[in-house]
C-alpha positions as CSV (number, residue, x, y, z in Angstrom):
1,M,156.6,136.4,96.2
2,N,156.1,136.0,92.5
3,V,157.2,133.0,90.4
4,I,158.3,133.0,86.8
5,I,158.5,129.6,85.1
6,L,160.5,129.5,81.9
7,H,160.0,126.6,79.4
8,G,162.8,124.9,77.5
9,C,163.4,124.6,73.8
10,S,161.6,122.3,71.4
11,S,161.9,121.3,67.8
12,K,160.0,123.4,65.4
13,E,157.8,120.5,64.5
14,E,156.9,119.9,68.2
15,Y,156.2,123.6,68.7
16,L,154.0,123.9,65.7
17,N,152.2,120.6,66.2
18,D,151.4,121.5,69.8
19,Q,149.9,124.8,68.6
20,H,152.5,126.9,70.4
21,S,152.1,125.1,73.7
22,A,155.7,125.0,74.9
23,P,154.8,126.9,78.1
24,Q,151.9,124.6,78.8
25,S,153.9,121.4,78.7
26,H,155.2,119.1,81.3
27,W,154.7,120.1,84.9
28,M,154.5,123.8,84.4
29,P,150.7,124.3,84.5
30,W,150.4,122.0,87.5
31,L,153.0,124.0,89.4
32,K,151.3,127.3,88.4
33,E,148.0,126.0,89.6
34,Q,149.5,124.8,92.9
35,L,151.1,128.2,93.5
36,S,148.0,130.2,92.5
37,A,145.9,128.1,95.0
38,R,148.3,129.3,97.7
39,G,147.9,132.9,96.6
40,I,151.3,133.1,94.9
41,S,151.5,134.9,91.5
42,A,153.0,132.6,88.9
43,Q,153.6,133.1,85.2
44,I,154.7,130.9,82.4
45,P,155.7,133.3,79.6
46,E,155.9,132.0,76.1
47,M,159.4,132.8,74.8
48,P,159.9,133.6,71.1
49,A,160.7,130.8,68.8
50,P,161.8,128.1,71.3
51,Y,162.9,125.9,68.5
52,A,165.5,128.5,67.4
53,P,166.1,130.6,70.5
54,V,167.8,134.0,70.2
55,Y,169.1,135.4,73.5
56,E,168.2,139.1,72.7
57,D,164.6,138.1,71.7
58,W,164.1,136.2,74.9
59,Q,165.7,139.1,76.9
60,K,163.1,141.5,75.5
61,T,160.3,139.2,76.7
62,I,161.6,138.6,80.2
63,E,162.3,142.2,80.8
64,R,158.6,143.0,80.4
65,L,158.0,141.0,83.6
66,E,158.2,142.2,87.2
67,I,161.4,140.6,88.6
68,G,162.8,141.7,91.9
69,P,164.2,140.6,95.3
70,E,161.0,138.5,96.0
71,T,161.0,136.7,92.7
72,V,161.6,133.0,92.2
73,L,162.9,132.1,88.7
74,I,162.5,128.6,87.5
75,G,163.9,127.3,84.3
76,H,163.7,124.1,82.4
77,S,166.4,122.8,80.1
78,C,167.5,125.7,77.8
79,G,165.3,128.0,79.9
80,C,168.0,127.5,82.6
81,A,170.8,128.6,80.2
82,F,168.8,131.7,79.4
83,L,168.1,132.6,83.0
84,V,171.7,132.2,84.1
85,R,173.0,134.3,81.3
86,W,170.3,137.0,81.8
87,L,171.0,137.1,85.6
88,G,174.6,137.6,84.8
89,D,174.0,140.3,82.3
90,S,171.2,142.2,84.2
91,K,172.8,141.9,87.7
92,R,169.3,141.5,89.1
93,K,168.8,140.4,92.7
94,I,166.2,137.7,93.2
95,D,165.1,135.4,96.0
96,K,165.5,131.9,94.4
97,L,166.9,130.4,91.2
98,I,165.7,126.9,90.5
99,L,167.1,125.0,87.5
100,V,165.3,121.9,86.3
101,A,167.3,119.6,84.0
102,P,169.7,122.5,83.1
103,W,171.3,122.5,79.7
104,K,174.3,124.5,78.5
105,I,175.9,122.4,75.7
106,A,175.2,123.2,72.1
107,R,175.5,120.6,69.4
108,K,178.6,121.4,67.3
109,G,177.8,123.1,64.1
110,N,174.4,124.5,65.2
111,K,175.3,128.2,65.1
112,E,172.0,129.4,66.6
113,K,172.3,127.1,69.6
114,E,176.0,127.9,70.0
115,A,175.2,131.6,70.2
116,F,172.5,130.9,72.8
117,Y,174.5,128.5,75.0
118,D,178.1,129.6,74.7
119,Y,178.8,132.3,77.3
120,P,180.8,132.4,80.6
121,V,178.7,131.9,83.7
122,D,178.9,134.9,86.0
123,G,179.9,133.5,89.4
124,G,178.7,136.8,91.0
125,I,175.1,135.5,90.6
126,Q,175.6,133.7,93.9
127,S,175.8,137.0,95.7
128,R,172.6,138.3,94.2
129,V,170.4,135.2,94.7
130,N,169.4,134.0,98.2
131,K,168.9,130.3,97.2
132,I,170.0,128.2,94.3
133,A,168.7,124.7,93.6
134,M,169.2,122.4,90.6
135,F,167.1,119.3,89.8
136,T,168.6,116.4,87.9
137,A,167.7,112.7,87.5
138,D,169.7,109.5,87.9
139,N,168.8,108.7,84.2
140,E,169.5,112.2,82.7
141,V,171.6,112.0,79.5
142,A,175.3,112.6,79.7
143,W,175.2,116.1,78.2
144,G,172.5,117.0,80.8
145,K,174.8,115.8,83.6
146,E,177.7,117.7,82.1
147,S,175.5,120.9,81.9
148,L,174.5,120.5,85.5
149,K,178.2,120.2,86.5
150,I,179.0,123.4,84.6
151,F,176.3,125.4,86.4
152,H,176.9,123.9,89.8
153,D,180.7,124.5,89.6
154,A,180.0,128.2,88.7
155,L,177.0,128.9,91.0
156,G,177.1,126.3,93.8
157,G,173.7,125.6,95.3
158,K,171.8,122.5,96.2
159,V,171.6,119.6,93.7
160,I,168.5,117.4,94.0
161,E,168.7,114.1,92.1
162,L,165.4,112.2,91.7
163,K,165.0,108.7,90.3
164,G,163.6,108.0,86.9
165,R,162.7,111.6,85.9
166,G,165.0,111.8,82.8
167,H,165.0,115.3,81.4
168,Y,161.8,116.2,83.3
169,T,159.5,116.0,80.3
170,Q,156.0,114.5,80.4
171,E,157.1,111.4,78.5
172,E,160.0,110.7,81.0
173,M,158.3,111.7,84.2
174,K,155.0,109.9,83.4
175,T,153.1,112.6,85.4
176,D,152.5,116.4,85.3
177,E,152.9,116.7,89.0
178,F,156.2,117.8,90.5
179,P,155.7,118.1,94.3
180,E,159.5,118.2,95.0
181,L,159.7,121.4,93.0
182,L,156.7,122.9,94.7
183,E,158.4,122.2,98.0
184,E,161.6,123.9,96.9
185,V,159.7,127.0,95.8
186,L,157.8,127.2,99.1
187,H,160.7,126.7,101.4
């Protein structure tokens, strides 16, 4: 088993102020550490320009990684939108797809984000993935809940709603630990 954890998008200011630390934010380093302690290879690749994502640029980055039938792909927020689109385009078979606070709705008028988010979800992904799970929170914003519905309607899978986690960011979770996600990866 190998695990690839894909960060979400940030504002340019957040990205530059955090010295390009998008992949090291939230619960991701904790999860990687937990998996590594169990002898499981885990990576958190830094995707190009997460404040202005371009699908083709992210595609080049992910295709450098080893992804196959034993791989677990985990996305957060816009990372979920990318993974679902990429799985549809690449027709790759993987073990698990786990979406955390999935996002698929672009703000109107933002052409870059519209190009990134606006695509039809390939329902055939279900047949190429052994297990699909999606995390949401009781206090996720309305667009986040709508995004979850879009993905769940197209892909099915298990929906896990936790209390008080918001959009699964450090500020909203108040912790960097995410044991429920670790459990989902391991089982």
